[in-house]
C-alpha positions in Angstrom: 11.8 -40.2 -3.5 14.7 -40.6 -4.7 18.2 -39.2 -3.6 18.7 -36.7 -6.1 15.0 -35.2 -5.4 15.6 -35.2 -1.9 18.6 -33.2 -2.5 16.7 -30.6 -4.8 13.7 -30.6 -2.4 14.7 -30.3 0.6 12.9 -30.0 3.9 9.4 -28.1 3.2 8.9 -26.3 6.5 5.4 -25.6 5.4 2.8 -26.7 2.8 2.4 -23.3 1.0 2.6 -19.8 1.8 0.6 -17.1 0.5 2.5 -13.3 0.4 0.3 -10.3 -0.3 1.9 -7.3 -1.4 -0.1 -4.3 0.0 1.4 -2.3 -3.0 2.8 1.2 -1.6 1.7 0.7 2.2 4.9 1.9 4.2 5.1 2.6 8.0 7.6 5.1 8.2 11.1 7.1 6.5 13.8 5.4 6.1 17.0 6.6 7.5 18.2 7.9 4.3 14.9 9.1 2.8 16.0 12.4 3.2 18.4 11.7 0.0 15.2 11.0 -1.4 13.3 14.3 -0.7 11.2 11.9 1.5 12.4 13.1 5.4 8.9 13.0 7.2 7.1 10.1 4.9 4.7 7.8 6.5 2.1 6.2 5.1 0.0 4.6 7.4 1.2 6.4 10.4 0.3 10.3 8.9 -3.0 8.6 7.0 -4.5 7.9 10.5 -3.6 11.0 12.0 -4.8 13.2 9.2 -7.9 10.9 9.1 -8.3 11.0 13.3 -7.6 7.3 13.0 -8.2 4.2 11.1 -10.5 1.2 12.0 -7.9 -1.5 11.2 -9.0 -4.6 13.8 -8.0 -7.8 11.7 -4.6 -6.3 10.9 -4.8 -5.0 14.4 -4.6 -8.4 15.6 -1.9 -9.3 13.6 0.3 -7.0 15.0 -0.3 -4.1 13.1 -0.3 -1.5 15.9 3.2 -2.6 17.4 5.4 -1.3 14.4 4.2 2.1 15.1 2.2 5.0 16.5 -1.0 4.2 14.4 -4.4 6.5 15.8 -7.4 4.0 15.9 -4.9 0.5 15.6 -3.6 0.1 19.3 -0.4 -2.1 20.0 -1.5 -5.5 21.2 2.5 -6.4 22.3 2.8 -10.1 22.8 -1.1 -10.4 22.1 -0.6 -10.8 18.3 -2.1 -13.5 16.5 1.2 -13.5 14.6 4.5 -12.6 14.3 5.1 -9.1 13.5 8.3 -6.9 12.3 9.3 -4.2 9.4 11.5 -4.4 6.8 13.8 -1.9 5.2 14.6 -1.0 1.8 18.7 -2.1 1.3 18.6 -1.6 -2.9 19.2 1.9 -4.5 15.9 3.1 -5.2 11.9 3.6 -4.5 9.8 1.9 -7.0 7.6 -1.1 -7.8 10.5 -3.4 -9.0 13.1 -2.6 -7.3 10.9 -3.5 -3.7 9.5 -6.6 -5.3 13.1 -7.5 -7.6 14.4 -7.3 -3.8 12.1 -8.9 -2.0 13.0 -12.0 -4.3 16.6 -11.8 -3.3 18.1 -9.2 -5.9 20.2 -6.7 -4.5 19.7 -3.3 -7.2 22.5 -1.3 -6.7 22.5 0.7 -10.0 18.4 2.2 -9.9 16.1 1.8 -12.8 15.7 5.1 -14.4 12.8 7.4 -14.1 12.0 10.6 -16.3 10.5 13.5 -14.6 10.9 15.7 -17.8 9.8 13.0 -20.4 11.9 11.2 -22.6 14.7 12.8 -24.1 14.5 13.7 -28.3 17.0 11.0 -28.6 14.4 8.3 -26.9 11.9 9.4 -28.8 13.7 9.5 -32.0 15.0 6.0 -31.8 11.5 4.5 -30.7 9.8 6.2 -33.8 12.1 4.8 -35.8 11.8 1.1 -34.0 8.0 1.1 -34.0 7.0 2.4 -37.3 5.3 5.6 -36.3 5.0 8.9 -37.8 5.5 11.0 -33.9 4.2 10.5 -30.8 1.8 12.5 -28.5 2.2 13.3 -24.8 5.5 12.7 -23.6 5.4 14.1 -20.2 4.8 12.8 -16.5 0.7 11.9 -16.5 -2.1 9.8 -14.8 -3.1 7.5 -17.4 -6.8 8.5 -17.2 -5.8 12.4 -17.2 -4.0 12.1 -20.2 -6.1 10.0 -22.0 -8.7 12.5 -21.9 -6.5 15.2 -23.0 -4.8 13.9 -26.0 -7.2 10.7 -26.6 -8.8 13.3 -29.3 -6.0 13.9 -31.0 -4.6 10.6 -30.9 -7.8 9.6 -32.7 -7.6 12.6 -35.1 -3.4 11.7 -36.1 -3.2 8.3 -35.0 0.0 9.0 -33.0 0.5 7.3 -29.7 0.0 8.5 -26.7 3.7 8.1 -24.7 3.8 9.0 -20.6 5.4 8.3 -17.9 5.2 8.5 -14.3 7.1 8.5 -10.9 7.9 4.8 -11.5 10.3 3.4 -14.2 8.0 2.9 -17.2 7.1 3.6 -20.2 3.6 3.7 -21.5 2.1 4.0 -24.4 -1.9 4.4 -24.9 -4.0 3.9 -27.6 -7.5 3.8 -29.0 -8.1 0.1 -29.7 -10.1 1.4 -33.0 -6.9 3.7 -33.7 -4.1 1.2 -33.3 -5.3 -2.5 -33.0 -4.1 -3.9 -29.4 -1.5 -6.5 -31.3 -0.2 -3.5 -33.2 0.3 -1.4 -29.9 2.2 -4.5 -28.3 4.8 -4.9 -31.4 5.3 -0.6 -30.6 5.9 -1.4 -27.1 8.0 -4.4 -27.7 9.9 -2.2 -30.2 10.6 0.2 -26.9 11.6 -2.5 -24.9 14.0 -3.0 -27.3 16.0 0.4 -26.9 14.9 0.9 -23.1 18.1 -1.1 -21.3 21.8 0.7 -20.6 21.6 3.7 -20.2 18.2 4.2 -20.4 17.6 0.8 -18.8 13.5 1.6 -17.4 12.3 -1.2 -15.6 8.8 -1.5 -17.7 7.2 -0.9 -20.6 3.7 -0.6 -20.6 0.6 -0.9 -23.4 -2.0 1.0 -22.0 -5.4 0.2 -24.6 -8.5 2.6 -24.0 -12.0 2.6 -26.0 -15.1 5.3 -25.9 -15.3 8.4 -27.4 -14.1 11.9 -26.3 -15.4 13.3 -22.8 -15.5 9.3 -22.0 -12.5 7.4 -22.7 -11.9 4.4 -20.3 -8.8 2.1 -20.2 -9.2 -1.5 -21.0 -8.3 -4.8 -19.5 -5.9 -5.4 -22.4 -2.9 -3.8 -20.6 0.3 -5.6 -21.2 3.6 -4.9 -19.4 6.7 -5.9 -20.9 9.8 -5.7 -18.1 13.4 -6.6 -17.7 13.9 -9.8 -17.6 14.9 -10.6 -13.6 18.3 -12.6 -12.7 17.5 -16.0 -10.7 15.7 -15.6 -7.9 13.1 -16.8 -5.4 10.8 -17.8 -8.1 13.1 -19.3 -10.3 14.8 -21.5 -6.8 10.7 -22.5 -6.2 10.8 -24.1 -9.2 13.5 -25.8 -9.2 12.5 -27.6 -6.1 9.2 -28.3 -8.0 6.8 -25.7 -6.1 4.2 -24.5 -8.2 3.9 -20.5 -7.9 0.1 -19.0 -8.7 0.5 -15.3 -9.3 -2.4 -12.5 -8.9 -2.5 -9.2 -10.1 0.7 -7.6 -11.6 3.3 -10.3 -10.2 3.6 -12.0 -13.6 4.6 -8.8 -15.0 7.3 -7.7 -12.7 8.9 -11.1 -12.9 8.4 -12.1 -16.4 6.5 -14.6 -15.6 9.8 -16.2 -14.3 9.2 -19.2 -12.3 5.1 -19.0 -12.5 3.0 -21.6 -13.2 -0.3 -19.9 -13.7 -0.6 -16.1 -13.3 -4.2 -13.6 -13.0 -4.2 -10.2 -13.7 -7.0 -8.4 -11.8 -9.4 -5.3 -12.1 -9.1 -4.0 -8.6 -8.6 -5.0 -5.2 -11.5 -7.1 -4.3 -11.0 -9.0 -7.4 -7.6 -9.5 -6.3 -8.5 -10.6 -2.7 -11.0 -12.9 -4.5 -9.4 -14.3 -6.9 -6.2 -15.0 -3.9 -8.8 -16.7 -2.1 -10.0 -18.8 -4.9 -6.5 -20.0 -5.1 -6.2 -21.3 -1.7 -9.4 -23.2 -2.2 -7.7 -24.9 -5.4 -5.5 -26.2 -2.9 -2.8 -26.8 -5.7 -0.3 -24.0 -5.2 2.9 -24.0 -2.8 3.2 -20.4 -3.2 0.7 -18.2 -3.9 1.9 -14.3 -4.8 -0.4 -11.2 -5.4 -0.1 -7.7 -5.6 -2.8 -5.4 -4.7 -2.0 -2.1 -6.6 -5.1 0.1 -5.9 -3.6 1.8 -2.7 -0.7 2.7 -5.1 -2.1 3.0 -8.3 -5.2 4.8 -6.7 -4.8 6.7 -4.1 -1.3 7.3 -3.3 -0.5 8.8 -6.4 -3.2 11.1 -6.5 -2.9 11.9 -2.7 -6.1 10.7 -1.8 -6.2 9.8 1.6 -9.9 9.3 1.9 -9.6 6.2 -0.8 -6.5 5.2 0.9 -8.0 4.7 3.8 -10.7 3.0 2.3 -8.7 0.5 0.6 -7.2 -0.4 3.5 -10.7 -1.2 5.4 -11.5 -3.1 2.4 -8.9 -5.4 3.3 -9.3 -5.7 6.7 -12.7 -6.8 6.2 -12.2 -9.3 3.7 -9.0 -11.2 6.0 -10.8 -13.3 7.8 -12.1 -14.8 4.5 -8.4 -15.7 3.6 -7.6 -16.8 7.1 -10.5 -19.3 7.1 -8.9 -20.8 3.8 -5.6 -21.2 5.4 -4.7 -25.0 6.6 -2.8 -26.3 9.2 0.4 -25.9 7.5 -0.1 -23.0 5.7 1.1 -19.1 6.8 0.1 -15.8 5.4 2.0 -13.2 4.9 1.3 -9.2 4.8 3.8 -6.7 3.6 4.5 -3.9 1.1 7.3 -3.0 -1.8 7.5 0.6 -1.0 5.3 3.5 0.8 3.6 6.5 -1.0 2.2 8.9 1.2 -1.1 10.0 0.1 -0.4 13.1 3.1 2.9 13.7 1.5 4.3 16.3 -1.0 4.1 15.6 -5.2 3.0 12.5 -6.3 6.1 10.1 -6.1 6.6 7.3 -4.2 7.9 7.5 -0.3 11.0 5.9 0.8 10.0 3.9 4.0 10.1 0.9 5.6 7.4 -2.0 5.1 5.4 -3.4 7.4 5.7 -7.9 7.7 2.9 -9.6 8.9 2.9 -13.7 9.4 0.4 -15.6 10.9 -1.1 -19.2 10.9 -0.8 -22.5 12.5 2.7 -22.8 12.3 3.7 -19.7 13.4 4.2 -18.6 17.4 2.2 -15.9 18.3 3.3 -12.6 19.1 6.8 -13.2 18.1 8.8 -9.9 17.5 9.8 -10.5 14.1 12.2 -6.7 14.7 13.7 -4.4 12.1 15.1 -6.2 8.8 17.8 -5.3 7.3 16.3 -6.0 3.6 13.1 -6.9 2.0 15.0 -10.1 0.6 14.8 -11.8 4.2 11.6 -12.3 3.5 12.0 -14.0 -0.2 14.9 -16.2 2.0 12.1 -17.5 4.5 10.0 -18.4 2.0 12.5 -20.2 0.1 13.2 -22.1 3.6 9.5 -22.7 4.6 8.6 -24.4 1.9 12.5 -26.4 1.2 14.0 -24.7 -1.5 17.6 -23.7 -2.7 18.1 -20.3 -2.2 21.0 -18.3 -3.7 20.0 -14.3 -3.5 20.4 -11.9 -0.5 19.3 -11.8 2.6 18.8 -14.5 5.9 16.0 -16.6 6.4 13.7 -16.2 9.9 11.7 -19.2 9.5 13.8 -20.5 12.6 12.4 -17.4 14.8 8.8 -17.5 14.1 7.8 -21.7 13.4 6.4 -23.2 16.8 9.0 -25.4 17.8 6.8 -28.5 17.8 5.6 -28.0 14.2 2.3 -27.1 12.8 
């Protein structure tokens, strides 16, 4: 190794980090939650109380029950099989991109725009002009499956794309593949991406193709996200250090592919878990970064406590398979990006603390990491663990959790 390369790479503390974001699995309202209308939100705590307890033995062994009063998941104290703590969202907002960008070291002071009443006429007018379409259907907050059921037949008759949004900062365009071919739909979304900046800074434009007949429409797997490119952040820093980054789920779209060497989109949480396991078995990635979205997309926004609990049990049951794949110099991290309390009013995200569970042979068991002031502390920690330079916000807690004698 030359002197220049050694200076760039630094000293890696571990060989691999696997980071799994349990999308929206919050653990209690942040101090400023009232400013967002979220006072009293607690995704895991309220869910457990509503259902009379949760059965999550493997997450419990990692220390999940040490973080909050969680019926069914008792605290294990210093007997936790890893380090445990919680993190606060420092940035302004409570959406997917805000949480993930902060985790990677980006401090967001200006929130991405959301449109609870639909997009203003001037945005739609410019969109139709740029995209070369006569008009749009919808233009409201809606569930993706519900809006194609409502407007799919009219879309097929008129040829107009369906535009809708959600609690996230998104501009979504749905179209039947036989009416607007997928590549044409992508062109339409690129036109939207060009205008949604500045005053109308939307995090993601999403193409939502679907197929089928009235009464039996279904979305296809050819969804495509067009996100605002991030400033330099964790994944770029890892690439500078020569580290290999593989992404699972919507991670590639959230960061516009920056710093990512390989990615795999997923159908659901089960496919995501299987992909993580396969990536770990391959052994080529230094950093595996995954998002499991079903908690948020299928159960949080739809206020489905039973479905949310079932998804948690699915991850908990799969966890031993992932732990079995960890080598002696690998670390597994479980966290979240925001909350989405399925027992709460409305259908929006909730501004909450997120859990932080870290395990693997290099990690000292039973370490209480405490409350970190920003999700970016985890990004700084990942960079230090993998010997990469780091220029984002946040402070590493690697020294606090690693065994002093090494793995």
